[in-house]
C-alpha positions in Angstrom: 0.4 10.0 15.1 0.7 13.7 14.1 -0.4 16.7 16.0 -3.8 18.1 15.1 -3.5 20.6 12.3 0.1 19.7 11.4 0.9 18.5 7.9 2.6 15.1 7.5 3.7 13.6 4.3 4.6 10.1 3.3 7.0 9.1 0.6 6.3 6.5 -2.1 8.6 3.5 -2.5 10.1 2.6 -5.8 8.4 -0.5 -7.3 11.6 -2.6 -7.4 12.2 -1.8 -3.8 8.6 -2.7 -2.9 9.0 -6.1 -4.6 12.3 -6.7 -2.8 10.9 -5.7 0.5 8.0 -8.2 0.1 10.4 -11.0 -0.4 12.8 -9.9 2.4 10.1 -9.6 4.9 8.7 -13.0 4.0 12.2 -14.5 4.1 12.8 -13.0 7.6 9.5 -14.5 8.9 7.4 -11.4 8.9 4.6 -12.6 6.8 2.1 -10.0 8.1 4.1 -7.1 7.0 5.1 -8.8 3.8 1.4 -9.1 3.0 0.5 -5.6 4.2 3.2 -4.2 1.8 1.9 -6.5 -1.0 -1.8 -5.6 -0.5 -1.1 -1.9 -0.2 1.1 -1.7 -3.2 -0.9 -4.0 -5.5 -4.3 -2.6 -4.7 -3.9 1.1 -3.6 -6.2 0.4 -0.6 -6.0 2.6 2.5 -4.7 0.9 5.6 -8.1 1.2 7.2 -9.5 -1.0 4.4 -6.5 -3.4 4.5 -6.7 -4.2 8.2 -10.4 -5.4 8.1 -9.7 -7.9 5.3 -10.3 -11.6 6.0 -8.5 -14.4 4.2 -11.7 -15.3 2.4 -11.7 -11.8 0.8 -8.5 -12.3 -1.0 -7.6 -16.0 -1.1 -8.3 -17.9 -4.4 -10.1 -14.8 -5.7 -9.8 -12.9 -9.0 -11.1 -9.7 -7.4 -11.3 -7.9 -4.1 -14.6 -6.2 -3.6 -15.3 -3.8 -0.8 -16.9 -0.5 0.3 -14.1 1.9 1.3 -14.4 3.1 4.9 -13.4 6.6 4.2 -15.3 7.4 1.0 -18.1 4.8 1.4 -17.6 4.0 -2.3 -17.7 0.5 -3.7 -14.4 -0.7 -5.2 -13.7 -3.8 -7.3 -10.0 -4.6 -7.7 -8.6 -7.2 -10.0 -5.9 -9.3 -8.3 -3.0 -9.7 -10.7 -1.3 -13.1 -11.0 1.9 -12.0 -9.2 -0.1 -10.7 -6.2 -2.3 -13.8 -6.2 0.9 -15.9 -6.0 2.2 -13.9 -3.0 -1.2 -14.4 -1.2 -1.2 -18.1 -1.8 2.4 -18.6 -0.9 2.0 -16.8 2.4 -1.3 -18.5 3.3 0.1 -21.9 2.4 3.1 -21.3 4.6 1.0 -20.8 7.7 -0.3 -23.4 10.1 -4.0 -23.9 10.1 -5.7 -20.5 9.7 -9.5 -20.2 9.1 -10.4 -18.5 5.9 -13.1 -16.6 7.8 -10.7 -14.8 10.2 -9.1 -11.5 9.9 -5.7 -11.6 8.3 -4.0 -9.1 10.5 -5.0 -10.2 14.0 -3.4 -8.4 17.0 -1.3 -10.3 19.4 -4.2 -10.7 21.9 -6.4 -12.2 19.2 -9.1 -9.7 20.0 -9.2 -7.8 16.6 -7.1 -6.3 13.9 -3.7 -4.6 14.5 -4.0 -0.8 14.5 -2.9 1.6 11.8 -0.7 3.3 14.4 1.1 0.1 15.0 1.5 -0.4 11.2 3.0 3.1 10.8 5.4 2.5 13.7 6.5 -0.8 12.4 6.9 0.5 8.8 9.3 3.1 10.0 11.3 0.4 11.7 11.2 -1.7 8.6 12.3 1.3 6.4 15.3 1.8 8.7 16.2 -1.9 9.0 16.1 -2.5 5.2 17.4 0.9 4.3 14.4 1.8 2.2 15.0 5.5 2.3 17.4 8.1 3.8 14.5 9.3 6.0 12.6 6.3 7.4 10.1 8.7 9.1 8.6 9.4 5.7 7.6 5.7 5.2 4.0 5.2 6.5 1.1 3.0 5.5 0.1 5.6 3.0 3.4 5.1 1.2 2.1 1.8 -0.1 -0.9 3.6 -1.7 1.4 6.2 -3.2 3.7 3.5 -4.5 0.7 1.9 -6.2 -0.2 5.3 -7.7 3.3 5.9 -8.9 3.5 2.4 -10.5 0.2 2.9 -12.4 1.4 6.4 -13.5 4.8 5.2 -14.7 3.4 2.1 -16.4 1.2 4.4 -18.5 4.0 6.6 -19.7 3.3 9.4 -17.1 0.3 10.3 -19.3 -2.7 12.4 -18.6 -4.8 9.3 -19.2 -3.0 7.6 -16.3 -3.9 10.6 -14.1 -7.5 10.3 -15.0 -7.6 6.6 -14.3 -5.7 7.0 -11.1 -8.0 9.8 -9.9 -10.9 7.5 -10.4 -9.2 4.5 -8.8 -8.1 6.4 -5.8 -11.5 8.2 -5.5 -9.9 11.6 -5.6 -12.1 14.6 -6.2 -10.0 15.9 -9.1 -6.9 15.2 -11.2 -5.2 18.1 -9.5 -5.5 16.3 -6.2 -4.0 13.2 -7.8 -1.0 15.2 -9.1 -0.4 16.7 -5.7 -0.9 13.3 -4.1 1.8 11.7 -6.3 4.1 14.7 -6.0 4.2 15.1 -9.7 4.3 18.9 -9.8 7.1 19.0 -7.3 9.1 16.3 -9.2 8.7 18.2 -12.5 10.0 21.4 -10.8 13.0 19.6 -9.4 13.8 18.0 -12.7 14.0 21.5 -14.3 16.8 22.4 -11.8 18.6 19.1 -12.4 18.5 19.5 -16.2 19.7 23.1 -16.5 
């Protein structure tokens, strides 16, 4: 948790690294964080929306429908086939779990894990799996940014992609989306590299 008034930033994770991380976490028995990484990177949802999901919300579905906690806006998200396979694989590997229960139950069984716990654990994961040189930049919001970067790059870094992303992420403007994705900063740094 950051100090009030201080600015913290989270880095995005390259898509190939995200995919590898999902598999490694699952292989190492950490299905919860494998699924958190998958949901965050395939949907672009904020952690506050991910942690309240129940199995019934995502299992055997073509879409996830919810009202975002922060914006109070309705979102309908198509579940792509690869993401659907990850969900089914994880669920089928668990002992009996009710479809009506929260996916990310805390160790006491009294509710969902907290976003603070998720951020703490993601830093540990980033360090363990050598995701970045600075593990402190990997937070739950990194997954949302990774989603945004993937959409942007899959659409040839186009202005159209920024418009779509701005809408998908419920940003107030395209300028906000550019800042969010670090596009302006990346472009400036590329100028120096390519001199």
